[in-house]
C-alpha positions in Angstrom: 117.0 135.7 116.7 113.7 134.2 117.6 113.2 130.9 115.8 110.9 131.1 112.8 108.5 128.2 112.2 108.6 127.2 108.5 108.1 124.3 106.1 110.1 123.0 103.1 108.4 123.3 99.7 109.9 121.4 96.7 108.6 121.3 93.1 110.2 118.6 91.0 110.2 119.2 87.2 111.5 117.2 84.3 114.6 119.5 84.0 114.7 121.6 87.2 113.6 121.7 90.8 112.4 124.8 92.6 112.4 125.0 96.3 111.6 127.3 99.2 111.4 127.6 102.9 107.9 129.0 103.6 106.7 130.8 106.8 103.2 130.3 108.2 102.0 133.6 106.6 103.2 132.4 103.1 106.4 134.5 103.2 109.2 132.9 101.2 112.1 132.9 103.6 114.6 131.2 101.3 114.5 130.1 97.6 116.7 127.8 95.7 116.8 125.9 92.3 118.7 122.9 91.1 118.9 120.7 88.0 116.9 117.5 88.2 119.6 115.6 86.4 117.2 113.1 84.8 119.9 112.1 82.3 121.6 110.2 85.2 118.6 107.9 85.7 115.7 107.6 88.1 117.6 106.4 91.1 120.0 109.4 90.8 117.0 111.8 90.5 115.5 110.4 93.7 118.8 110.8 95.5 119.1 114.3 94.2 115.7 115.2 95.6 116.6 113.7 99.0 119.9 115.6 99.1 118.2 118.9 98.1 115.6 118.5 100.8 118.3 117.7 103.4 120.2 120.9 102.4 117.0 122.9 102.9 116.4 121.3 106.3 120.0 122.4 107.3 119.5 125.9 105.9 116.4 126.3 108.0 118.2 125.3 111.2 121.2 127.6 110.4 119.3 130.7 109.3 116.0 130.5 111.1 116.9 128.8 114.4 114.9 125.6 114.0 114.3 122.7 111.6 111.4 122.8 109.2 108.1 121.5 110.7 107.0 119.6 107.6 107.7 119.3 103.9 105.6 119.4 100.8 106.8 117.9 97.5 105.1 118.2 94.1 106.1 115.7 91.4 105.0 115.0 87.8 103.2 111.9 86.5 100.9 109.6 88.3 100.9 110.2 92.1 99.3 108.2 94.9 99.2 111.1 97.4 97.4 109.1 100.1 100.2 106.5 100.3 103.0 109.0 99.4 104.1 107.1 96.3 105.3 108.5 93.0 103.7 105.9 90.8 105.0 106.7 87.4 106.6 109.6 85.5 107.6 109.1 81.9 110.0 112.1 81.8 111.8 111.0 85.0 111.7 107.3 84.3 110.6 106.2 87.8 108.0 103.7 88.9 106.5 103.1 92.4 108.9 105.3 94.3 108.0 105.5 98.1 109.1 109.1 98.0 107.2 110.2 101.2 108.8 107.5 103.3 112.3 108.1 101.8 112.0 111.9 102.6 110.6 111.4 106.0 113.5 109.2 106.9 116.1 111.6 105.3 114.5 114.6 107.1 114.6 113.2 110.6 111.0 112.1 110.8 109.2 115.3 109.9 105.8 114.8 108.1 105.9 115.0 104.3 103.1 115.6 101.9 103.3 114.4 98.3 101.3 116.0 95.5 100.8 115.9 91.8 102.5 118.9 90.2 99.5 120.3 88.3 97.1 119.8 91.2 99.6 121.4 93.5 100.1 124.4 91.2 96.3 124.6 91.0 96.0 124.7 94.8 98.3 127.7 94.9 96.5 129.5 92.0 93.2 128.8 93.7 94.1 130.0 97.2 96.6 132.8 96.6 96.7 133.4 92.9 94.2 134.0 90.1 91.4 132.0 91.6 91.6 133.6 95.1 88.1 133.9 96.5 86.5 131.5 94.0 84.7 128.6 95.6 84.9 126.5 92.4 87.6 126.9 89.8 89.4 124.9 87.1 93.2 125.5 86.5 94.4 124.4 83.1 98.1 124.8 82.2 98.9 124.6 78.5 102.5 123.3 78.3 104.1 120.2 76.8 100.7 118.5 77.5 97.5 119.7 79.0 96.3 118.8 82.5 93.8 120.3 84.9 93.2 120.9 88.6 89.6 121.0 89.9 89.3 123.4 92.8 86.4 123.0 95.3 86.2 125.2 98.4 90.0 125.8 98.7 91.0 122.2 98.0 91.8 120.2 94.9 89.7 117.2 93.9 92.0 114.3 93.0 89.2 111.8 92.1 88.7 108.2 93.3 91.9 107.0 91.8 94.0 110.2 91.6 93.2 110.9 87.9 90.7 113.7 88.1 91.3 116.8 85.9 92.9 115.0 82.9 91.2 117.4 80.5 94.1 117.0 78.0 92.7 113.5 77.2 89.2 114.6 76.3 88.8 113.6 72.6 87.9 116.8 70.7 88.7 115.6 67.2 87.7 111.9 66.8 90.1 110.2 64.5 92.6 113.0 64.9 96.3 112.8 65.8 97.6 109.9 67.8 98.0 110.6 71.5 100.5 108.9 73.8 97.6 107.8 76.0 96.4 105.5 73.1 93.5 107.6 71.9 93.3 109.8 68.8 92.3 113.5 68.7 92.9 114.3 72.4 92.9 117.9 73.3 96.6 118.0 74.1 97.5 116.8 70.6 95.9 119.9 69.2 96.1 122.7 71.7 99.1 122.3 73.9 102.2 124.5 73.5 103.9 121.4 72.1 101.1 120.9 69.5 101.2 124.5 68.4 105.0 124.3 68.1 104.7 121.2 65.9 102.0 122.8 63.7 103.8 126.1 63.3 107.1 124.4 62.5 105.4 122.5 59.7 103.4 125.5 58.4 106.4 127.9 58.5 108.9 125.4 57.2 111.2 126.2 60.1 111.8 123.1 62.2 113.1 125.2 65.1 109.9 127.4 65.3 107.8 127.1 68.4 104.5 128.3 69.9 106.0 131.6 71.0 107.2 132.2 67.5 103.7 131.4 66.2 102.2 133.9 68.7 104.6 136.6 67.5 103.7 135.9 63.9 100.0 136.1 64.7 100.6 139.5 66.3 102.5 140.7 63.1 99.5 139.6 60.9 100.9 136.4 59.4 97.9 134.6 57.8 99.5 131.1 58.2 100.2 131.7 61.8 96.7 132.9 62.4 95.3 129.7 60.9 97.5 127.5 63.1 96.7 129.6 66.2 92.9 129.6 65.7 92.8 125.9 65.0 94.4 125.4 68.4 92.1 127.9 70.1 89.0 126.3 68.6 90.1 122.8 69.8 90.8 124.3 73.3 87.4 125.9 73.4 85.7 122.6 72.6 87.6 120.9 75.4 86.9 123.7 77.9 83.2 123.8 77.2 83.0 120.1 77.9 84.8 120.8 81.2 82.5 123.7 82.0 79.4 121.5 81.3 80.6 118.9 83.7 82.2 121.0 86.5 80.4 124.4 86.3 83.5 126.4 87.6 83.2 130.0 88.7 86.7 130.8 87.4 88.7 129.2 84.6 92.4 129.8 85.1 94.7 129.3 82.0 98.4 128.9 82.6 101.5 127.4 81.0 103.5 128.4 78.0 100.6 129.4 75.7 99.1 131.7 78.3 102.3 133.8 78.1 100.9 135.1 74.7 98.4 137.2 76.8 95.5 138.6 74.9 96.7 137.0 71.7 95.3 133.8 73.3 92.7 135.2 75.7 90.7 137.4 73.3 89.9 134.7 70.7 89.6 132.0 73.4 87.0 133.9 75.4 85.1 134.6 72.2 85.2 130.9 71.1 84.1 129.6 74.5 81.2 132.2 74.6 80.1 131.1 71.1 79.9 127.5 72.3 78.0 127.7 75.5 74.2 127.4 75.5 72.6 126.8 78.8 75.9 126.8 80.7 77.0 129.8 82.8 80.2 131.4 81.4 83.0 131.4 84.0 85.5 134.1 84.3 88.4 133.1 82.0 91.7 134.6 83.5 95.4 134.1 83.1 97.3 132.3 85.9 99.0 134.7 88.3 101.9 132.8 89.8 103.9 131.6 86.8 106.4 128.9 87.4 106.4 129.5 91.2 102.9 128.0 91.5 104.1 124.4 92.1 106.5 125.4 94.8 104.0 127.7 96.5 101.4 124.9 96.3 103.9 122.4 97.9 104.3 124.8 100.8 100.5 124.9 101.2 100.4 121.1 101.2 102.9 121.1 104.0 101.0 123.6 106.1 97.8 121.7 105.5 99.4 118.6 106.7 100.4 120.3 110.0 96.9 121.7 110.4 95.3 118.2 110.1 97.7 116.5 112.5 96.3 115.3 115.8 98.3 116.6 118.7 100.0 113.9 120.7 
């Protein structure tokens, strides 16, 4: 068999890791998943990541006739992509992990790109997903928290210090619920999937109820669920209009758990955003297309981008 040039793509989450070997045309040659194992502590998580990457390197050699040319890794939390350091991740418990250097050494010296999970997912959505063809887009996943990825001409803007896109910490309700960041009334305390779950559990009296249950209750005509849902939609619209005013995106991509509600979310959200804009141009508001594979696909793009920018010896 003729050797196939490929890269390693690895998306590290709080509970699980998704990985792939990706060809130059974007074909997924091999896919695998593994538990992150955060209950064993941060050092064990870092070792698990290295072991998983090494197994992927070996798989590439065995099945495709050559080792991977590069690797791309997406991780949560604060990331110094320029220096390859996983600075901090609350859900994994690590601080200042030189992950790029560790993986480069473990993988025999191949180049490794490190990226922030949401920005990496946004890169994939922008290039090959729901934002394909848009020169300016904003990707906003609504999950446990709310983050954002600012897309400009096929790349993601990280900001001067790596914090660009933190739309979840726009204050939309001054004096509102306490946020882990130290502020009150942040968008993610009101409109994330976790926030809707909390609100619906309280309103329904069922401590096990979550955002998906709330969406189903809205669809069945439950008035209490509609009140909870629309409060979240209105807060989300306020935050998005602030982002639209600052960034003027052509396409606004909404992903994460809440987006799985489909038009139960998008119909009232589009209406609420349209009601709030004045001079701003209304972007196309669309659901994310790649689901939970976005981070892994984006990690593959990071790896290929790294190879494209290397100066030949």
